[in-house]
VMD Tcl script that draws the C-alpha trace (Angstrom):
set ca {
  {-93.05 43.91 11.74}
  {-92.12 42.14 8.53}
  {-91.15 45.46 6.94}
  {-88.89 46.22 9.90}
  {-87.24 42.84 9.58}
  {-86.66 43.36 5.85}
  {-85.08 46.74 6.56}
  {-82.89 45.14 9.22}
  {-81.69 42.48 6.78}
  {-80.90 45.10 4.17}
  {-78.74 46.80 6.81}
  {-77.07 43.48 7.61}
  {-76.35 42.98 3.91}
  {-74.58 46.35 3.66}
  {-72.49 45.49 6.73}
  {-71.53 42.03 5.53}
  {-70.59 43.29 2.08}
  {-67.62 45.06 3.70}
  {-66.19 41.88 5.25}
  {-62.98 40.67 3.56}
  {-62.90 37.46 1.55}
  {-60.65 34.63 2.67}
  {-57.69 34.36 0.30}
  {-56.88 30.77 1.37}
  {-60.03 29.54 -0.32}
  {-61.25 28.84 -3.84}
  {-64.74 28.16 -5.20}
  {-65.81 26.36 -8.35}
  {-69.37 26.29 -9.72}
  {-71.36 24.90 -12.63}
  {-75.01 25.50 -13.52}
  {-77.65 22.79 -13.73}
  {-77.96 20.95 -17.02}
  {-80.40 18.68 -18.88}
  {-79.05 16.61 -21.77}
  {-80.94 16.10 -24.99}
  {-80.86 12.94 -27.17}
  {-77.89 14.43 -29.05}
  {-75.91 14.84 -25.83}
  {-76.10 18.63 -25.84}
  {-76.98 20.22 -22.52}
  {-79.28 23.10 -21.68}
  {-79.75 24.95 -18.41}
  {-83.23 24.31 -17.03}
  {-83.43 27.09 -14.40}
  {-81.33 29.95 -12.97}
  {-78.53 29.00 -10.60}
  {-79.85 28.39 -7.08}
  {-76.66 27.50 -5.17}
  {-74.88 30.00 -2.98}
  {-71.67 30.17 -0.94}
  {-69.69 32.36 1.42}
  {-65.99 32.55 2.29}
  {-65.21 35.35 4.72}
  {-62.53 36.38 7.16}
  {-63.68 37.92 10.41}
  {-61.80 39.38 13.35}
  {-59.79 37.55 15.98}
  {-58.67 34.78 13.61}
  {-62.22 33.74 12.70}
  {-63.08 32.33 9.26}
  {-66.54 31.43 7.95}
  {-67.32 29.24 4.94}
  {-70.63 27.95 3.66}
  {-72.30 26.19 0.75}
  {-76.04 26.55 0.22}
  {-78.11 24.36 -2.08}
  {-81.25 26.25 -3.00}
  {-84.31 24.86 -4.74}
  {-87.41 26.44 -6.28}
  {-85.39 29.63 -6.52}
  {-82.29 31.14 -4.93}
  {-84.11 33.39 -2.45}
  {-83.58 31.22 0.65}
  {-79.96 30.33 -0.18}
  {-79.04 33.99 -0.65}
  {-80.94 35.05 2.47}
  {-79.26 32.37 4.57}
  {-75.77 33.36 3.40}
  {-76.34 37.01 4.30}
  {-78.12 36.40 7.58}
  {-75.67 33.77 8.89}
  {-72.80 36.13 8.15}
  {-74.54 38.91 10.09}
  {-75.22 36.57 13.02}
  {-71.69 35.14 13.21}
  {-69.13 37.70 12.05}
  {-70.34 40.98 13.50}
  {-68.74 40.59 16.92}
  {-70.59 37.53 18.19}
  {-67.49 35.27 18.21}
  {-64.08 35.80 19.77}
  {-61.09 33.75 20.85}
  {-62.26 33.53 24.48}
  {-65.28 31.39 23.57}
  {-65.32 27.72 24.56}
  {-66.49 24.88 22.34}
  {-69.89 24.95 24.00}
  {-70.14 28.69 23.41}
  {-69.38 28.28 19.71}
  {-71.89 25.46 19.28}
  {-74.57 27.50 21.03}
  {-73.90 30.56 18.86}
  {-74.02 28.46 15.67}
  {-77.34 26.90 16.68}
  {-78.80 30.30 17.56}
  {-77.64 31.73 14.22}
  {-79.54 29.10 12.24}
  {-82.61 29.69 14.39}
  {-82.45 33.41 13.59}
  {-82.12 32.64 9.86}
  {-85.22 30.48 9.89}
  {-87.36 32.88 11.90}
  {-86.16 35.95 10.01}
  {-86.87 34.36 6.64}
  {-90.45 33.52 7.56}
  {-90.88 37.05 8.90}
  {-90.00 38.36 5.43}
  {-92.70 36.26 3.75}
  {-95.31 36.51 6.51}
  {-97.41 39.15 4.73}
  {-97.31 37.25 1.45}
  {-98.37 34.02 3.16}
  {-101.29 35.81 4.83}
  {-102.42 37.30 1.53}
  {-102.07 33.92 -0.16}
  {-104.24 32.25 2.49}
  {-106.87 34.99 2.19}
  {-107.04 34.79 -1.61}
  {-107.13 30.99 -1.53}
  {-110.21 31.12 0.69}
  {-111.78 33.74 -1.58}
  {-111.09 31.68 -4.68}
  {-113.10 28.67 -3.52}
  {-116.51 30.18 -4.38}
  {-115.05 32.40 -7.13}
  {-112.76 30.04 -9.04}
  {-113.43 31.88 -12.31}
  {-111.63 35.02 -11.16}
  {-108.53 35.16 -13.37}
  {-106.93 38.11 -11.60}
  {-107.05 36.26 -8.28}
  {-105.49 33.19 -9.87}
  {-102.68 35.25 -11.37}
  {-102.02 36.94 -8.04}
  {-101.89 33.56 -6.30}
  {-99.26 32.40 -8.78}
  {-97.19 35.50 -8.07}
  {-97.46 34.95 -4.33}
  {-96.49 31.29 -4.66}
  {-93.32 32.27 -6.51}
  {-92.57 34.81 -3.80}
  {-92.92 32.43 -0.84}
  {-91.87 29.07 -2.29}
  {-88.43 27.55 -2.11}
  {-85.94 26.43 0.47}
  {-82.30 25.54 0.90}
  {-79.95 23.14 2.60}
  {-76.80 24.54 4.16}
  {-73.43 23.44 5.47}
  {-71.21 25.91 7.30}
  {-67.61 25.55 8.45}
  {-66.28 27.88 11.12}
  {-62.61 28.18 12.10}
  {-61.78 29.81 15.42}
  {-58.71 29.36 17.63}
  {-57.36 26.98 14.99}
  {-60.33 24.68 15.59}
  {-62.91 23.55 13.07}
  {-66.66 23.53 13.71}
  {-69.19 22.27 11.15}
  {-72.93 23.02 11.21}
  {-75.08 21.07 8.77}
  {-78.72 21.29 7.75}
  {-79.58 18.94 4.91}
  {-77.70 17.03 2.26}
  {-74.50 18.94 1.46}
  {-71.17 17.44 2.50}
  {-67.91 18.36 4.26}
  {-64.64 16.44 3.85}
  {-61.46 17.01 5.81}
  {-58.35 15.62 4.14}
  {-55.21 15.31 6.26}
  {-51.87 14.55 4.62}
  {-49.09 12.92 6.60}
  {-45.36 13.27 6.08}
  {-45.17 9.87 4.35}
  {-47.72 10.93 1.72}
  {-50.74 9.12 3.17}
  {-54.08 10.93 2.92}
  {-56.79 10.45 5.54}
  {-60.23 11.46 4.31}
  {-62.83 12.20 6.98}
  {-66.45 12.94 6.16}
  {-67.76 15.18 8.92}
  {-71.37 14.26 9.65}
  {-73.99 12.47 7.60}
  {-76.58 13.98 5.27}
  {-80.04 14.58 6.70}
  {-81.82 12.48 4.10}
  {-84.59 9.94 3.85}
  {-82.11 7.05 4.25}
  {-80.47 8.41 7.41}
  {-81.45 6.04 10.21}
  {-81.20 8.67 12.93}
  {-83.45 11.01 10.99}
  {-85.97 8.24 10.32}
  {-86.08 7.46 14.05}
  {-86.66 11.14 14.77}
  {-89.59 11.19 12.33}
  {-90.98 7.97 13.79}
  {-91.03 9.55 17.27}
  {-93.18 12.34 15.79}
  {-95.74 9.87 14.46}
  {-94.53 9.78 10.84}
  {-94.44 6.44 9.02}
  {-90.68 6.27 8.41}
  {-91.00 3.18 6.22}
  {-93.13 5.16 3.76}
  {-90.66 8.04 3.90}
  {-87.76 5.72 3.12}
  {-89.66 4.14 0.26}
  {-90.67 7.49 -1.20}
  {-87.09 8.80 -1.00}
  {-88.36 12.37 -0.96}
  {-90.46 14.75 1.10}
  {-92.26 17.39 -0.95}
  {-89.84 16.90 -3.84}
  {-86.60 16.95 -1.81}
  {-84.55 14.19 -0.22}
  {-83.62 16.31 2.81}
  {-85.27 15.88 6.20}
  {-83.82 19.17 7.47}
  {-83.90 22.39 5.45}
  {-84.19 26.15 5.70}
  {-87.38 27.83 4.55}
  {-89.93 25.82 2.50}
  {-93.25 26.83 4.04}
  {-94.94 23.71 2.62}
  {-93.20 21.40 5.10}
  {-93.00 23.93 7.95}
  {-96.48 25.50 7.98}
  {-98.64 23.30 5.78}
  {-97.06 19.93 6.57}
  {-100.40 18.47 7.65}
  {-101.55 18.81 4.05}
  {-98.72 16.52 2.85}
  {-99.73 12.87 2.91}
  {-96.36 11.57 4.17}
  {-96.32 14.09 7.03}
  {-100.01 14.37 7.86}
  {-99.72 12.21 11.00}
  {-96.89 14.25 12.52}
  {-97.52 15.54 16.03}
  {-95.31 18.58 15.44}
  {-93.14 20.07 12.70}
  {-91.25 17.09 11.19}
  {-88.88 18.89 8.80}
  {-86.71 21.19 10.85}
  {-83.95 23.78 10.38}
  {-81.96 22.83 13.49}
  {-78.31 22.24 12.57}
  {-76.26 19.26 13.59}
  {-73.02 20.64 15.05}
  {-69.73 18.75 14.79}
  {-66.51 19.78 16.47}
  {-64.33 21.09 17.53}
  {-61.66 19.42 15.39}
  {-58.18 20.67 16.19}
  {-56.26 21.97 13.17}
  {-52.93 22.30 14.99}
  {-50.21 20.83 12.82}
  {-52.68 19.71 10.16}
  {-51.60 19.76 6.53}
  {-54.34 19.16 4.00}
  {-57.52 20.77 2.85}
  {-61.19 21.20 3.69}
  {-63.91 20.62 1.08}
  {-67.50 21.88 1.18}
  {-69.66 20.38 -1.57}
  {-73.22 21.00 -2.66}
  {-75.61 18.11 -3.12}
  {-75.57 18.67 -6.88}
  {-71.83 17.96 -7.12}
  {-72.09 14.84 -4.99}
  {-75.08 13.48 -6.90}
  {-73.46 14.11 -10.29}
  {-70.38 12.05 -9.42}
  {-72.46 9.35 -7.70}
  {-74.68 9.10 -10.78}
  {-71.66 8.67 -13.03}
  {-69.50 6.33 -10.95}
  {-71.66 5.01 -8.12}
  {-71.60 6.13 -4.47}
  {-68.89 3.83 -3.14}
  {-65.81 5.99 -3.58}
  {-67.11 9.50 -4.22}
  {-65.17 11.00 -1.31}
  {-61.88 9.45 -2.40}
  {-62.44 10.43 -6.04}
  {-63.09 14.07 -5.17}
  {-60.04 14.22 -2.90}
  {-57.87 12.64 -5.62}
  {-59.11 15.20 -8.15}
  {-58.42 18.09 -5.78}
  {-54.94 16.78 -4.93}
  {-54.18 16.36 -8.65}
  {-55.21 19.92 -9.42}
  {-53.33 21.31 -6.41}
  {-50.20 19.68 -7.86}
  {-50.82 21.40 -11.20}
  {-52.47 24.75 -10.55}
  {-51.16 27.86 -8.82}
  {-54.61 29.33 -8.02}
  {-57.17 27.87 -5.63}
  {-59.94 29.33 -7.76}
  {-58.55 27.42 -10.76}
  {-58.24 24.24 -8.68}
  {-61.88 24.33 -7.55}
  {-63.23 25.24 -10.99}
  {-61.16 22.54 -12.70}
  {-62.52 19.85 -10.36}
  {-66.11 20.96 -10.93}
  {-65.56 20.98 -14.70}
  {-64.04 17.54 -14.48}
  {-67.05 16.13 -12.60}
  {-69.35 17.79 -15.11}
  {-67.43 16.24 -17.99}
  {-67.38 12.77 -16.40}
  {-71.14 12.98 -15.84}
  {-71.73 14.00 -19.47}
  {-69.38 11.33 -20.84}
  {-71.25 8.57 -19.00}
  {-74.55 9.82 -20.42}
  {-73.39 9.89 -24.04}
  {-71.58 6.56 -23.67}
  {-74.83 4.64 -23.25}
  {-73.20 2.52 -20.55}
  {-75.00 0.95 -17.63}
  {-75.15 4.14 -15.55}
  {-76.15 6.41 -18.46}
  {-79.79 6.34 -17.37}
  {-78.79 8.04 -14.09}
  {-76.98 10.87 -15.89}
  {-79.64 12.55 -18.02}
  {-79.40 15.70 -15.89}
  {-77.61 17.28 -12.96}
  {-78.32 20.16 -10.60}
  {-76.12 23.16 -9.77}
  {-72.67 22.16 -8.52}
  {-70.55 24.05 -6.00}
  {-67.16 23.12 -4.53}
  {-65.37 25.20 -1.90}
  {-61.73 24.37 -1.10}
  {-59.88 25.73 1.94}
  {-56.24 24.71 2.20}
  {-54.60 23.98 5.56}
  {-50.85 24.58 5.37}
  {-51.03 22.87 1.98}
  {-48.63 24.33 -0.60}
  {-49.88 25.15 -4.06}
  {-47.82 24.12 -7.05}
  {-44.83 26.26 -7.98}
  {-46.16 28.68 -10.58}
  {-42.98 28.22 -12.64}
  {-43.62 24.50 -12.98}
  {-47.38 24.47 -13.41}
  {-49.79 25.15 -16.29}
  {-50.23 28.87 -15.69}
  {-51.20 29.27 -19.34}
  {-54.52 27.56 -18.82}
  {-53.30 24.00 -18.31}
  {-55.74 21.50 -16.92}
  {-55.97 17.80 -16.24}
  {-58.09 16.03 -18.84}
  {-59.26 12.62 -17.60}
  {-59.76 9.47 -19.61}
  {-62.30 7.44 -17.66}
  {-62.22 3.67 -17.59}
  {-65.70 2.25 -16.80}
  {-66.30 0.25 -13.70}
  {-66.50 -3.50 -13.92}
  {-69.96 -4.84 -14.73}
  {-69.53 -7.60 -12.15}
  {-71.73 -7.43 -9.08}
  {-68.94 -8.17 -6.62}
  {-68.35 -5.87 -3.68}
  {-64.83 -5.15 -4.89}
  {-64.28 -3.02 -7.95}
  {-61.25 -1.56 -9.60}
  {-61.40 1.85 -11.18}
  {-58.62 3.61 -12.98}
  {-58.62 7.25 -13.98}
  {-55.86 8.26 -16.35}
  {-55.36 12.00 -16.20}
  {-53.31 13.70 -18.88}
  {-52.06 17.25 -19.06}
  {-51.31 17.77 -22.74}
  {-48.42 19.83 -24.16}
  {-48.81 23.58 -24.41}
  {-48.82 25.66 -27.54}
  {-45.07 25.94 -27.27}
  {-43.14 23.41 -29.33}
  {-41.67 20.12 -28.12}
  {-38.13 19.26 -29.22}
  {-36.98 15.74 -28.32}
  {-39.39 15.76 -25.41}
  {-38.19 19.12 -24.07}
  {-40.55 22.07 -23.84}
  {-39.21 24.97 -25.90}
  {-40.49 28.46 -25.18}
  {-43.03 29.84 -27.61}
  {-43.23 33.33 -29.01}
  {-45.82 34.26 -26.37}
  {-44.76 36.60 -23.64}
  {-43.89 34.88 -20.39}
  {-46.91 34.53 -18.08}
  {-49.44 35.42 -20.77}
  {-52.60 33.33 -20.19}
  {-53.44 31.24 -23.22}
  {-56.82 29.49 -23.27}
  {-56.55 25.84 -24.11}
  {-52.82 25.51 -23.53}
  {-51.44 22.87 -21.23}
  {-48.24 21.75 -19.57}
  {-46.35 18.62 -20.74}
  {-46.93 16.52 -17.65}
  {-49.00 13.46 -16.96}
  {-50.43 11.66 -13.96}
  {-51.77 8.18 -13.38}
  {-54.32 7.69 -10.63}
  {-55.61 4.33 -9.49}
  {-58.00 3.38 -6.74}
  {-58.82 -0.11 -5.56}
  {-62.42 0.40 -4.52}
  {-63.81 -1.59 -1.61}
  {-67.43 -1.22 -0.56}
  {-67.36 0.02 3.02}
  {-69.45 1.99 5.48}
  {-66.58 3.93 7.01}
  {-66.33 7.61 6.15}
  {-62.55 7.63 6.69}
  {-59.94 6.10 4.43}
  {-56.30 6.42 3.45}
  {-54.91 7.08 0.02}
  {-51.72 5.64 -1.37}
  {-50.02 9.02 -1.22}
  {-48.36 8.50 -4.61}
  {-51.09 9.59 -6.97}
  {-48.82 11.60 -9.19}
  {-45.69 10.92 -11.19}
  {-44.14 13.45 -13.49}
  {-41.84 12.75 -16.43}
  {-38.50 14.46 -16.28}
  {-37.64 17.24 -18.67}
  {-34.63 15.48 -20.18}
  {-34.76 14.56 -23.86}
  {-36.15 11.08 -24.57}
  {-33.74 8.80 -26.43}
  {-35.04 6.23 -28.97}
  {-34.42 2.55 -28.24}
  {-32.95 0.04 -30.68}
  {-36.28 -0.17 -32.53}
  {-36.42 3.59 -32.96}
  {-39.26 4.02 -30.45}
  {-39.31 6.81 -27.88}
  {-40.34 5.80 -24.32}
  {-43.93 6.87 -23.51}
  {-44.65 9.97 -21.47}
  {-46.91 7.94 -19.17}
  {-46.11 4.70 -17.39}
  {-49.16 2.59 -18.27}
  {-48.01 -0.59 -16.47}
  {-50.26 -0.07 -13.45}
  {-53.17 0.74 -15.74}
  {-52.66 -2.49 -17.73}
  {-52.29 -4.58 -14.58}
  {-55.44 -3.24 -12.92}
  {-57.49 -3.44 -16.08}
  {-56.37 -7.02 -16.80}
  {-57.12 -8.02 -13.20}
  {-60.61 -6.56 -13.35}
  {-61.43 -8.09 -16.73}
  {-59.60 -11.40 -16.53}
  {-62.61 -13.77 -16.00}
  {-60.96 -16.37 -18.16}
  {-60.41 -14.12 -21.19}
  {-56.94 -13.61 -22.59}
  {-55.70 -10.07 -22.87}
  {-53.14 -10.97 -25.50}
  {-53.71 -9.01 -28.65}
  {-55.91 -6.61 -26.75}
  {-55.07 -4.02 -24.14}
  {-51.43 -3.32 -23.47}
  {-48.24 -2.74 -25.37}
  {-47.49 -5.15 -28.18}
}
mol new
graphics top color blue
foreach p $ca { graphics top sphere $p radius 0.5 }
foreach p [lrange $ca 0 end-1] q [lrange $ca 1 end] { graphics top cylinder $p $q radius 0.2 }
display resetview
């Protein structure tokens, strides 16, 4: 039976490989990293994240981000199997919201059952050898085989999937990844909506569900993890699905406590919506939270994406630039030795998927097509313990390899459109966020994150100084306000 299922999944894989990719989507990734005392990072294990971005028939689009652990087997399996269960004729424009939710739930159920079918033989052999090893614990061959089997059957994944059908959005979540929907209004205001909450050990609804099963939720909350993971729902992971009674935290459970049932949200109408959809892996979220705290992670990510959309002409470049920026911020906090440095000694794989919704990319003629990228200068958060903090991120796009004459960009000897690594466009942006601690998952931005200096030549004033490329006045005001506490800023920060 297991062999038949494996053959079936191989067939599914060949079918799904022919499905077209969605061109209105970009993905950025970064591998896991552990920093040494010198600040240099090394990858501790192969990449375990996965993603999908496919276009089906009848106006159907499918996106997903999968956060694997203890290997990439489950994440890869889930991506292939979900595609086969959702985009091979199961969905069409005549389906109602209830139909779509039912099909999504059934698809996750098939993924879970099919995965365990593929490892059923290995689990049986592992159980048999484990029983044999008890009176023969000196048998080295048996021990080596058990290690091989453990590698074959171990691992799991969390998953978040976004489905678009009939211009409606449906989100199915299992675990601790995140989905943000950013809607931009005509007056420049940005509304950021987090769709759903992570299934983690601090989710009150999940703790109540575990309590109803006989699990001591107070111990779960205090531990912060179940079998090494913070998720209370996940795909695969036989330890918490088959052998959960052997885990101290779960031993009192009446039935399977860690489940693969998705939480379905939607539909959300996308008619007339201008903005973008973000799917983020847990590793990306945790890296930014470790560096800057959890209060404004959603707003920070949206601001980064909006900044890159204003600069880049490729969604792939936008997504990758944001991931690289988070990675750099995380590293900079670690090497700085500041208060949050202890939280930033390592990060897991990071994945960001961006799907635009009637959101125009920057004009290629006015953007850094020669490799330009926003390079942030991070100002640390206030050390005060108040619930209100001010954070300022100054993002600079430095001049390109072409020359600057009186502030005007003069063409270089490079052929037009030739990509040049490390070159940038002579623009600059100033981003500021007044951070308020709040429980709401929806907020509005100021809509004026970006200001660009004109291309006209800068004229010196009476002292011979040329006006700065960046207006720092807001930066000085916010910094002074956050660090006033009776200290004079004269002679310190600001223009003299």
